[in-house]
GUDRENBA-933641 format. One record per residue (C-alpha): x, y, z; residue in three letters. Coordinates in nm, 3 decimals, padded with zeros to 5 digits, m for minus. Last residue first. Layout:
<lumtors>
+---------+---------+---------+-------+
:       u :       v :       w : setor :
+---------+---------+---------+-------+
:       X :       Y :       Z :   ALA :
...
+---------+---------+---------+-------+
</lumtors>
This chain:
<lumtors>
+---------+---------+---------+-------+
:       u :       v :       w : setor :
+---------+---------+---------+-------+
: m02.504 : m00.010 :  01.389 :   GLY :
: m02.302 : m00.156 :  01.106 :   ALA :
: m02.434 : m00.490 :  01.170 :   ALA :
: m02.782 : m00.334 :  01.196 :   GLY :
: m02.775 : m00.104 :  00.923 :   ALA :
: m02.658 : m00.397 :  00.696 :   GLN :
: m02.942 : m00.624 :  00.793 :   GLN :
: m03.223 : m00.317 :  00.718 :   ALA :
: m03.030 : m00.259 :  00.370 :   GLN :
: m03.078 : m00.615 :  00.313 :   GLN :
: m03.407 : m00.636 :  00.431 :   ALA :
: m03.464 : m00.341 :  00.200 :   GLU :
: m03.344 : m00.500 : m00.107 :   GLN :
: m03.512 : m00.797 : m00.066 :   LYS :
: m03.838 : m00.597 : m00.062 :   SER :
: m03.747 : m00.433 : m00.371 :   LYS :
: m03.656 : m00.740 : m00.531 :   ARG :
: m03.980 : m00.885 : m00.420 :   VAL :
: m04.207 : m00.586 : m00.536 :   TYR :
: m04.036 : m00.555 : m00.887 :   PHE :
: m04.101 : m00.926 : m00.972 :   TRP :
: m04.408 : m00.914 : m00.886 :   ALA :
: m04.522 : m00.564 : m01.093 :   MET :
: m04.328 : m00.776 : m01.357 :   ASN :
: m04.536 : m01.016 : m01.358 :   SER :
: m04.817 : m00.796 : m01.370 :   SER :
: m04.732 : m00.613 : m01.645 :   ILE :
: m04.670 : m00.938 : m01.879 :   GLY :
: m04.997 : m01.111 : m01.773 :   ALA :
: m05.200 : m00.794 : m01.847 :   LEU :
: m05.034 : m00.767 : m02.208 :   LEU :
: m05.132 : m01.140 : m02.217 :   ILE :
: m05.466 : m01.047 : m02.158 :   TRP :
: m05.513 : m00.755 : m02.410 :   VAL :
: m05.354 : m01.070 : m02.644 :   ILE :
: m05.674 : m01.276 : m02.556 :   GLY :
: m05.916 : m01.016 : m02.677 :   VAL :
: m05.810 : m01.203 : m03.024 :   PHE :
: m06.075 : m01.406 : m02.963 :   SER :
: m06.115 : m01.785 : m03.129 :   GLY :
: m06.271 : m01.951 : m02.788 :   GLU :
: m05.961 : m02.102 : m02.743 :   VAL :
: m05.748 : m01.802 : m02.772 :   PHE :
: m06.014 : m01.594 : m02.549 :   ALA :
: m05.973 : m01.907 : m02.302 :   VAL :
: m05.612 : m01.942 : m02.304 :   VAL :
: m05.576 : m01.545 : m02.237 :   ALA :
: m05.870 : m01.568 : m01.939 :   ALA :
: m05.599 : m01.862 : m01.796 :   ALA :
: m05.310 : m01.576 : m01.844 :   VAL :
: m05.485 : m01.325 : m01.673 :   SER :
: m05.569 : m01.530 : m01.423 :   LEU :
: m05.177 : m01.620 : m01.312 :   VAL :
: m05.101 : m01.285 : m01.373 :   CYS :
: m05.347 : m01.161 : m01.153 :   VAL :
: m05.273 : m01.371 : m00.844 :   ALA :
: m04.886 : m01.309 : m00.931 :   ILE :
: m04.977 : m00.931 : m00.902 :   ALA :
: m05.156 : m01.015 : m00.586 :   MET :
: m04.874 : m01.220 : m00.402 :   LEU :
: m04.644 : m00.971 : m00.481 :   ALA :
: m04.848 : m00.703 : m00.327 :   LEU :
: m04.916 : m00.877 : m00.023 :   ARG :
: m04.566 : m00.941 :  00.030 :   ARG :
: m04.455 : m00.543 : m00.046 :   ALA :
: m04.711 : m00.502 :  00.175 :   PRO :
: m04.538 : m00.713 :  00.513 :   GLY :
: m04.427 : m01.067 :  00.527 :   PRO :
: m04.084 : m01.173 :  00.442 :   ALA :
: m03.999 : m01.139 :  00.081 :   PRO :
: m04.105 : m01.430 : m00.148 :   LEU :
: m03.860 : m01.666 : m00.358 :   PHE :
: m03.798 : m01.808 : m00.046 :   SER :
: m03.432 : m01.929 :  00.095 :   MET :
+---------+---------+---------+-------+
</lumtors>
């Protein structure tokens, strides 16, 4: 079973949120290595984007499960 949902809008949003999360973690590492506390903002952005990715993955899986149950019932 795949981590990512089936192709569609939710999958694209989840992939973009994961990309933002990875890039913000990299920016946070660079900021902390340079001695800047702006990395805290990048860490917060990484947290928000990872929650968004998790939300879209769960939402898509729930919609697919509901569609499967509706197809089996109808």
